[in-house]
C-alpha positions as CSV (number, residue, x, y, z in Angstrom):
1,M,0.2,0.5,-0.1
2,S,1.1,3.1,-0.7
3,P,1.9,6.1,1.7
4,S,-0.8,8.1,0.1
5,N,-3.4,5.3,0.4
6,A,-3.0,5.3,4.0
7,R,-4.5,6.7,6.6
8,S,-5.3,5.6,9.4
9,R,-2.3,2.8,11.4
10,C,-3.4,-0.2,14.0
11,P,-0.3,-1.2,15.9
12,R,-0.2,-4.2,18.4
13,G,3.8,-4.4,18.9
14,D,6.0,-4.9,15.6
15,V,1.9,-5.5,13.3
16,V,0.7,-2.6,12.3
17,I,-2.1,-2.3,9.7
18,E,-2.7,0.5,7.4
19,I,-6.1,1.1,6.0
20,R,-7.1,2.9,3.5
21,P,-9.7,6.4,3.6
22,Y,-13.1,4.8,2.3
23,Q,-12.0,1.4,5.1
24,E,-11.0,4.1,7.5
25,D,-14.9,6.1,7.0
26,C,-16.4,2.7,7.5
27,V,-14.1,2.1,10.6
28,R,-15.1,5.5,12.0
29,R,-19.2,4.8,11.1
30,I,-19.2,1.4,12.7
31,R,-17.1,2.5,16.0
32,E,-19.5,5.2,16.1
33,E,-22.3,2.8,16.2
34,L,-20.6,0.5,19.0
35,V,-20.5,3.8,21.1
36,R,-24.1,4.9,20.8
37,H,-25.1,1.2,21.7
38,R,-23.7,2.0,24.5
39,Q,-25.1,4.8,25.2
40,V,-28.2,3.5,25.5
41,N,-27.2,0.4,27.2
42,R,-27.7,-2.2,24.5
43,K,-26.1,-4.7,23.1
44,G,-23.1,-3.7,20.4
45,R,-24.0,-5.7,17.1
46,V,-22.3,-4.1,13.8
47,V,-22.5,-5.9,11.3
48,L,-20.1,-4.7,7.9
49,A,-21.2,-5.2,4.8
50,S,-19.0,-4.2,1.8
51,P,-18.0,-5.5,-1.3
52,T,-16.1,-8.1,-2.3
53,G,-12.7,-6.5,-2.3
54,S,-13.1,-3.8,-0.2
55,G,-10.7,-5.3,2.2
56,K,-13.5,-6.7,4.9
57,T,-10.6,-8.3,6.4
58,V,-8.1,-5.5,6.7
59,M,-11.0,-3.8,7.7
60,F,-12.6,-6.5,11.1
61,A,-8.4,-7.0,11.2
62,W,-8.5,-3.8,11.7
63,L,-11.3,-3.2,14.3
64,A,-10.7,-6.3,16.4
65,M,-6.7,-5.4,17.3
66,A,-8.5,-2.1,18.4
67,V,-10.9,-3.5,20.2
68,A,-9.5,-6.3,21.3
69,A,-6.8,-3.8,22.6
70,H,-9.0,-2.5,25.0
71,G,-10.0,-5.5,26.1
72,S,-13.5,-5.9,25.1
73,P,-14.6,-9.1,22.9
74,I,-15.5,-9.2,19.3
75,L,-17.1,-11.5,17.9
76,I,-16.1,-12.5,13.5
77,L,-19.3,-14.7,12.3
78,A,-18.8,-16.7,9.2
79,H,-21.2,-18.5,6.9
80,R,-19.1,-21.3,6.0
81,Q,-16.1,-23.0,7.5
82,K,-13.8,-21.6,4.4
83,I,-14.7,-18.3,5.5
84,A,-13.7,-19.0,8.9
85,E,-10.6,-20.7,8.2
86,Q,-9.3,-17.6,5.9
87,I,-10.2,-14.9,8.2
88,S,-8.5,-16.5,11.2
89,D,-5.3,-16.9,8.7
90,A,-6.2,-13.3,7.6
91,L,-6.0,-12.7,12.2
92,T,-2.9,-14.6,12.4
93,A,-1.0,-12.6,8.9
94,F,-1.7,-9.4,11.1
95,A,-0.8,-11.1,14.5
96,V,-3.6,-10.7,15.9
97,P,-4.6,-13.5,18.9
98,H,-8.0,-15.2,18.5
99,G,-9.2,-18.3,19.4
100,I,-12.5,-20.6,17.3
101,I,-15.6,-21.6,18.5
102,A,-15.5,-24.5,16.6
103,P,-15.6,-28.6,16.8
104,G,-12.4,-29.1,16.9
105,Y,-11.5,-26.5,18.4
106,P,-10.2,-25.8,21.8
107,P,-11.7,-23.3,23.8
108,S,-9.9,-20.2,24.4
109,G,-9.7,-17.0,26.4
110,E,-8.7,-14.5,23.6
111,A,-11.0,-11.3,23.4
112,V,-11.1,-12.0,19.9
113,Q,-13.0,-15.0,18.9
114,V,-14.1,-16.5,15.1
115,A,-17.4,-18.5,14.4
116,M,-19.8,-20.6,12.2
117,V,-22.9,-18.6,12.4
118,L,-24.2,-22.0,12.7
119,T,-22.1,-23.3,15.3
120,Q,-23.1,-19.8,17.2
121,A,-27.2,-20.3,17.0
122,N,-26.7,-24.1,17.6
123,S,-24.6,-23.2,20.9
124,T,-27.0,-20.5,22.2
125,R,-30.7,-23.0,22.0
């Protein structure tokens, strides 16, 4: 990424995630919505929907790193096992400590968790 495209940097140790201006705007709006939810004592469930190739992985890795740094939990959901694995791989590449909520994975106390929608739906019944 060229320096002219890089705007926000979210550092964690040696890792820096840089996001583009349109991603920065999206992240800002998500954070504002989370704050608004907190102010009215609602759970902060916010969904990020964005076109293919827009950098959702970079945005949620940035958000996950920032939220976890404040000690708040974050759950990243995927509809398919392959997508959940890709998310986990991306978080690992960005050095974001995380756990995976799925059969065959040990429980993790990390603030960032990746899970399948169906796994989460079944665990809340």
